[in-house]
N, C-alpha and C positions, 0 to 999 in steps of 0.2 A: 504494500500500500504506500505508494510514493507521492509525496506532496510536490506538485508542480508550481513553478513560480514564473510570473510574467511581470516585467518591469516596462511600463509604458509612460514616458515622460516622468512626472513626479509620482505616479501611482504604482503601487505594487499589489499584485493579486496573487493569493495563495489558494490553490484548489486541489481537491482530490478527485480527478476526473473519473477514476474507475470505481469509486465507492460512493454511491449516491449522487454522483455528478455534483458534488457539493463544493461551493466556494466557502473557504474557511475565514478568510480575512482580506479586507481591502484597506490599505492605508496610504496616506500621502506623506512623502518625504519633503518636509518643509525646508525653506532656504536657510533657516537658522540651525539646521541639523536636527531639529525635533521631528517627531512623528505624530501624525493625527490619524487615529483610526476612524474610518467611515463605517465599516462593518465590524461589529464586535466579535472577538473570539477570546474566551477566558484564558488567562496565562497558565492556570493550573487546570488541566483537563486530561481525561483518560481517553486516548485515541482509540481504544477498543470499544468505547461506548459512545459512538458518534451521535446516536439517536437521542441520548439523554443529555447532550450538551446544549445549553442555551447560547447559540452563537452561529455565525456564518449565514448562509442562505440555503436552507434546506429546500429541496424540490418536492412539492406536494402533488402526487399522481397516484391513481387516476382521479381521486377526489380530494379536495381540500376540506379539512375539518372532520367532524364525526359524521357517521351515517347511521341511520336507524331503519329497520324494517318494522314498521309500526312502533312499538315501544322497545323492540329488541335492539339493544345497543351494539354497535360495531358489526352490523349486518345490513345488507341492502337487498332490495327485491328486484329481480329481473327475469323475465320469461318464466314466471311461476316458480322461481327458485329463491330461497333465502341464502344469500352468499356472504361469507365473512369478509370483513374489510377493516384493517387497523385504522386508527385515527390518522388522518393526513395521507393515507395510502401506504404503498410499499416501496416507492422509489428510494426513499431515504436510506433503506437498509439493503437495497439491491446492488448487484454488480453491473457495471457497464463496460463495454468494449470501446476502445478508441477507434473512431472512423477516420479522423483527420486531426492534425495539430500543426500550428505554425506560430509565428511571432504575434499574430493578431488574436489568437484564441484557439478553440478546439470544438469538435463535435463528437459526441459519444452516443452509443445505442444501448438501451437497457437489455440485459440478457434475460430472455424469458425462459422459464423452466416449469416443471410440474408444480413447484411451490407457488410461483406467481399465478399459475392458472387456477389455483384454488380460490384466489381472490378476484381474478379477472379472466374469466374463461373464454377468451377470444383469441383470434389470430391477429396480431398487431405488431407494428414497429413503432417504438417510442424513442425519439432522439432529443437530446438537449444540446443546444449550440450556444457557446459563449463568444462574445466579441468584445475585446478590451480596447478602450481608448484612453487618452490622457486623463480626462476628468469624467469619464462615464463608462458604463458597461451595458451591454444588451444581452438578455438571456431569452432564447426562443425554446419553447416546448412544442414539439411537433409530433402528432399522432397520426399514423397511417392505418387504415382499416384494410387488412389483408384477407379478411374472411368474406363470408357470403351473407352476413346479417348485419344490421346496423349496430353500432356500439356507442355507449354514452361515455362522456368524460366531463370533468369540471376541475381542472388542475389549478395550481397556484404556486406562489413563492412565499417564503417566510423569512424575509430579511430582518436580522437583528442589528439595528443601527446603534452606534455608540452614542448614547445620550446619558448624561450631559457630555458636551464635547471638550470642556476644559475644566480644570480645577476651579472651584469657587462658584460654578454654575449649578443650578438645580433644574428639575423638570419645569418649574414655573417660569424659567427664563426662556423656554422654547415653546413654539406653537405649531399646530397642525392647521394647514389650509386645505379644505376639501369641501366640495359643493355637491351634495347628493339630495335626491328627491325623496328617498326613503331611508329611514334609520331604524335598526332593530337592536335590541340588547340580547345577546346570545346567552341562554340560560341552560342549566343542567337538564338532561332529558331530551335535548335537541329542540327545545322550544325557543322561538324567537319572539320576544315581546316588542311590539312596535312602540317607538318613542316619538316624541315631538321632534320636529326638524330642528337640528342644532344650528348654531351660527357657523358661518363659513370658516371663521377663525376660532380655534379653541386652544387654550393653554394645555400643555401636556400633563399638568398636574391635576387635570379634571378627572375625578374618579369614574365618571360616566363613560370615559373612553375605553375603559377595560372591557374586553369582549364585545365591543360595539361593531355592528355590521353596517357598513355604508353602501347603499345599493342605488341603482339607477342614477348614475352620476350625470351631472350637467357638463362635466369635463372629465376626460379619462386620466386625470392627474391628481396626485396628492403631493403636498409639499410640506416638509419640515424645515423650520428656520428659527433663528432667534426672534425675539419679539419685534425687533426693528427691521425684520425681513432680510437681514444679512445672513451669510453662511448657509444658504438654503440647499436642500437636497430634494430633487423632484423625482417622483416615481410615476411613470407613465406607460400605459399600454400603447404600443405603436403599431400602425398598419391595420388594414381591414376597414371596410365601410361601417362595420358595427362597433368600432372602437368606442368604448365608454358606455354603450347601451347594455352590455352584459356584464361589465366589469364590477367587481366588488372590492372594497378595501375593508380589512378587519384590523382593528387596533387593539394592542395588548402589551402588557408588561408585568413584571413582578415587583413587589415592594422592595425598595432599597437596592435595586439592580443597577447595572451599568449599561442597560440597553433599553430600547423601545422599538416595538415591532409595528410597522405599517405594512400590511401584507396584501399584495395584489392577487386576488382570486378571480377565476373566470365567472363565478356566480356565488350566491350565498351557500352556507353549509347545508348538508343533507339534500343534495340537488335532485336525487331521484324522486323522493317524496314531495319536494317543493316544485318539481317539474321545471327546474331551471338548468338542467344539464344540457350540454351540447350533444347532438346526435350526429354521428358520422356514417353516411351510407357506405355500402360495400365498394371497395376500390377507390375511396376518396380519402382526403387528408384534411386536418385542421391544425391551426397554429395559434399559439398564444405567446406574444413577444412583449417583454417589459424592458424599458430603459430606466436605469437609475443614473441620474446626472447631477453633478455639482454645478449649481447655477451661480 
């Protein structure tokens, strides 16, 4: 399990392409010799337990969040079958094979096997493509239906942003800018309680942001910044005529942590029961591409 490194301008990206296709850390090498983490990775971590580490950018496939078959947790219903599915899917713990790699990034393909088929009983090809730039990165999730029946998916990404950014700052010194038409509070049991529409700008110390589902966006972009709008990070779905219409952002953190998660998902959690999953016909493909940019 080899960590690969890309140095592009002031940015350094550290990735495990063959295990979960997971980016571990993105940091900026500042002109004064200091380092600023954009994507959080804990200094003390057990590399043998990648799923349990709060850090990096885990890939959530085929479904982001928990699924339920009625009240049956971690199961989903398809073609009259009740099928198991771990929270956030199985890509995080899956092996990938490298299809291509160069100075700009890489492309990997999930290795399907009998274990994978217990969760997702289809013929498919799932690839993850990273493209690294000096002050941004793009991640594309591509699913191809190789079988003879339609297949559902609703994938996502789970970036752990380093917040606060500097010593002496707190969550209250940072804000989230996000404009959505529907807001839900994600609760235990897979329930989503509808909330009143929030303000477009919200301080990150607002406890109501924890497990909040932002849906039907007026713009396919979320932005984290200081309260004066400086040092911003933009997370945007790019490409496709429907960009923004299906996109969901989920916000989450843990108390007294060094990270804040603003997660771009293809749709709200539990997408089969909520009828928000994307369906790919036989022989077709679908793509979900997200750009994270320092503005």
